[in-house]
C-alpha positions in Angstrom: 154.4 182.2 103.5 156.9 180.4 101.1 155.1 179.7 98.0 155.6 176.6 95.8 155.7 177.1 91.9 154.4 174.2 90.1 154.3 173.5 86.4 151.9 170.8 85.1 153.0 169.1 81.8 150.1 167.0 80.2 148.8 166.9 76.6 145.6 166.0 77.8 144.3 169.7 78.0 141.2 169.0 80.3 143.4 167.1 82.8 146.3 169.7 82.8 143.8 172.7 83.2 141.8 170.8 85.8 144.8 169.7 87.9 146.3 173.1 87.7 143.0 174.6 88.9 142.8 172.3 91.8 146.3 173.0 92.9 145.8 176.7 92.6 143.2 176.4 95.3 146.0 175.7 97.8 147.2 178.8 99.6 150.8 178.2 99.1 150.8 177.0 95.5 151.3 178.9 92.4 150.7 176.9 89.2 151.0 177.1 85.4 150.3 174.4 82.9 152.0 173.3 79.6 150.6 171.1 76.9 153.8 169.6 75.5 157.6 169.0 76.2 158.7 171.9 74.1 156.1 174.3 75.6 157.4 173.1 79.2 160.8 173.8 78.3 160.1 177.3 77.1 158.0 178.0 80.3 161.0 176.8 82.4 163.6 178.9 80.4 161.3 182.1 80.6 160.7 181.7 84.2 164.4 181.3 85.0 165.2 184.3 83.0 162.6 186.4 85.0 164.2 185.1 88.2 161.0 183.1 89.2 162.0 179.4 88.7 159.5 176.5 89.0 160.1 174.5 92.1 158.3 171.3 91.1 157.4 169.7 87.5 154.4 167.4 87.3 155.0 165.5 84.1 152.7 163.0 82.1 154.5 159.6 81.7 152.8 159.4 78.4 153.7 162.9 77.2 153.7 162.7 73.5 152.3 159.3 73.3 150.1 159.8 70.3 149.7 156.2 69.4 147.5 155.8 72.4 143.7 156.0 71.9 142.1 158.8 74.0 140.1 156.4 76.1 143.2 154.9 77.6 144.3 158.3 78.7 141.4 159.3 80.9 142.8 162.5 82.3 141.2 161.7 85.6 141.8 164.2 88.2 143.1 163.0 91.7 140.3 161.9 94.0 139.0 164.8 95.9 139.7 167.5 93.3 135.9 167.8 92.7 133.6 167.2 89.8 133.7 170.7 88.6 137.5 170.8 88.5 137.6 167.7 86.7 136.0 169.1 83.6 137.5 172.5 83.7 134.3 174.2 84.9 136.3 177.0 86.3 135.5 175.9 89.9 138.8 175.1 91.6 138.8 172.3 94.1 138.2 173.5 97.8 136.6 176.9 96.7 136.1 179.1 99.5 138.9 177.8 101.8 141.1 181.0 101.3 142.1 184.0 99.3 143.2 182.1 96.3 139.7 180.4 96.1 138.9 183.4 93.8 140.4 181.9 90.9 137.9 182.5 88.1 138.7 179.8 85.5 141.1 177.0 84.8 144.8 177.8 84.3 145.4 178.1 80.6 147.7 175.6 79.0 150.7 176.9 77.2 150.7 174.8 73.9 153.0 174.9 71.0 150.7 173.9 68.0 153.4 171.2 67.2 153.7 167.6 67.8 155.3 167.2 71.1 158.6 165.6 70.3 159.7 165.6 73.8 158.4 162.5 75.7 158.0 162.6 79.5 161.0 160.7 80.6 163.3 162.7 78.1 161.8 165.9 79.5 162.7 164.8 83.0 166.2 164.1 81.9 166.5 167.4 80.1 165.3 169.3 83.2 167.7 167.5 85.5 170.5 168.7 83.3 169.4 172.2 82.6 167.6 173.2 85.8 168.9 170.7 88.5 167.2 172.5 91.4 163.7 171.7 89.8 162.1 168.6 91.2 160.1 166.5 88.8 157.2 164.1 89.7 155.8 161.8 87.0 152.1 161.3 86.8 151.1 157.9 85.3 147.9 156.2 84.2 149.4 152.7 85.6 152.2 151.5 87.7 154.9 150.2 85.5 158.1 149.4 87.5 160.3 149.6 84.2 159.3 153.0 83.3 159.4 154.2 86.9 163.0 153.0 87.2 163.7 154.8 84.0 162.1 158.1 85.3 164.3 157.8 88.5 167.4 157.1 86.6 166.4 160.1 84.5 166.2 162.4 87.6 162.6 162.2 88.7 161.9 162.4 92.3 158.7 160.7 92.3 156.2 158.5 90.6 152.6 159.2 91.3 149.3 157.5 90.0 147.0 159.9 88.4 144.0 158.6 90.3 145.7 159.3 93.6 144.0 161.9 96.1 144.7 165.5 95.7 146.2 165.4 99.3 148.5 162.5 98.4 149.8 164.6 95.4 150.4 167.5 97.6 152.3 165.4 100.1 154.5 164.3 97.3 154.9 167.7 96.0 156.2 169.0 99.3 158.1 165.8 100.0 160.3 166.1 96.9 161.2 169.7 98.1 162.7 168.1 101.2 164.8 165.8 98.9 162.5 162.8 99.5 161.9 160.2 96.9 158.2 158.9 96.5 157.0 155.9 94.9 153.8 153.8 95.4 154.5 150.8 97.9 153.3 148.3 95.3 156.1 149.6 92.9 159.0 149.4 95.4 160.1 145.8 94.7 159.7 146.0 91.0 161.7 149.4 90.7 164.5 148.0 92.9 164.7 144.8 90.8 164.8 147.0 87.6 167.5 149.3 89.1 169.6 146.3 90.2 169.3 144.8 86.7 170.3 148.0 85.2 173.3 148.4 87.4 174.4 144.9 86.6 174.2 145.6 83.0 175.9 148.9 83.3 178.7 147.2 85.2 179.4 144.6 82.6 179.3 147.1 79.9 181.8 149.2 81.7 184.2 146.4 82.0 183.9 145.7 78.3 184.5 149.3 77.6 187.6 149.5 79.8 189.1 146.5 77.7 189.5 149.0 74.7 192.5 150.9 73.9 192.4 154.8 74.2 192.3 155.1 70.4 189.5 152.4 70.2 187.6 154.3 72.9 187.9 157.5 70.6 186.6 155.5 67.8 183.6 154.3 69.8 182.9 157.8 70.8 182.8 158.9 67.3 180.4 155.8 66.6 178.2 157.1 69.3 178.1 160.6 67.6 176.8 158.9 64.5 180.0 159.3 62.5 180.7 156.9 59.6 184.1 155.5 58.7 185.1 158.2 56.4 184.1 160.9 58.8 186.0 159.1 61.7 189.0 158.9 59.6 189.0 162.6 58.7 188.7 163.5 62.4 191.2 161.2 63.8 193.8 161.8 60.9 193.6 158.0 60.1 193.1 156.2 56.8 189.7 154.5 56.2 191.4 151.0 56.3 192.8 151.7 59.9 189.4 153.0 61.1 187.9 150.0 59.8 190.3 147.9 61.6 189.7 149.7 64.9 185.9 149.5 64.5 186.2 145.8 64.0 188.5 145.5 67.2 185.8 147.4 69.1 183.0 145.2 68.1 185.1 142.0 68.7 186.0 143.3 72.3 182.6 144.3 73.3 181.2 141.1 72.0 178.7 142.6 69.6 178.1 142.3 65.7 176.8 145.6 64.8 177.6 149.5 65.3 174.1 149.9 66.6 174.6 147.2 69.5 178.1 148.8 70.1 176.5 152.2 70.5 173.8 150.8 72.9 176.3 149.1 75.1 178.5 152.4 75.1 175.6 154.4 76.2 174.9 151.8 79.1 178.5 152.2 80.1 178.1 155.9 80.2 180.1 156.5 77.0 179.1 159.7 75.4 179.5 161.0 71.8 182.6 162.8 70.8 182.5 166.6 71.0 181.5 167.4 67.2 181.8 171.2 67.9 185.2 170.9 69.7 188.7 170.5 68.0 189.6 167.4 66.3 192.2 165.0 67.9 195.7 166.3 67.1 197.7 164.3 64.5 200.4 162.3 66.2 198.5 162.5 69.6 199.0 159.6 72.0 195.7 157.8 71.4 197.2 155.4 68.8 
């Protein structure tokens, strides 16, 4: 039997332990739990180093959302998980269905003791980049088309309500491993609208960036990296006055009035920061 390795990531400890215990009752599922983004990243790295990578990541949409009141994050288990599992009693859902039903207690949550500085969508993006074979599914308290669209753009394969049934969640887990994308039907229209709008903004941003000269694009990449005028001048072997002129030209061509707005537009267009660890641009290069 091919086993599915699942990592549950939720900073609501009862929910994380209980959902992990419910999933562990499935005969083909191995599950672990992490209580923060950094803890999840360490679990993923350790598992990969040991040659037992996770297949699916279940990520809390509100991971690290410390500004919310606990009552707003109920930690409800998917319907059908069982009242005992819902409060970490150590009785996994479906006990008695197979050999794994002998799980004696909740799956322990790997925590860091630190403030979770990695939010849910950022974690999705990081996993997509670092371990692209891992499929991620976002668990949400409520349907939110904008955040669901952001999650899909970051690399998520699904968005599931926390109060869905356990059987529905298992269907999604198995589906994403077949490269399927899962969204609640009620979210489809809103998500498509958000993705279309994002693509429109990106296309316009790309057009504006393409109007820049090669040197201006290099200056823009330095701006995205957070470099000030003096640092840009030193990096590109230009005078601060020349850099100021380039920056003014960049703002004018992009139709914005601040460096912050220029950086936001550049990111929408897919422009990344200059490589600060790499070699500086050669003096007398062809970017002028």
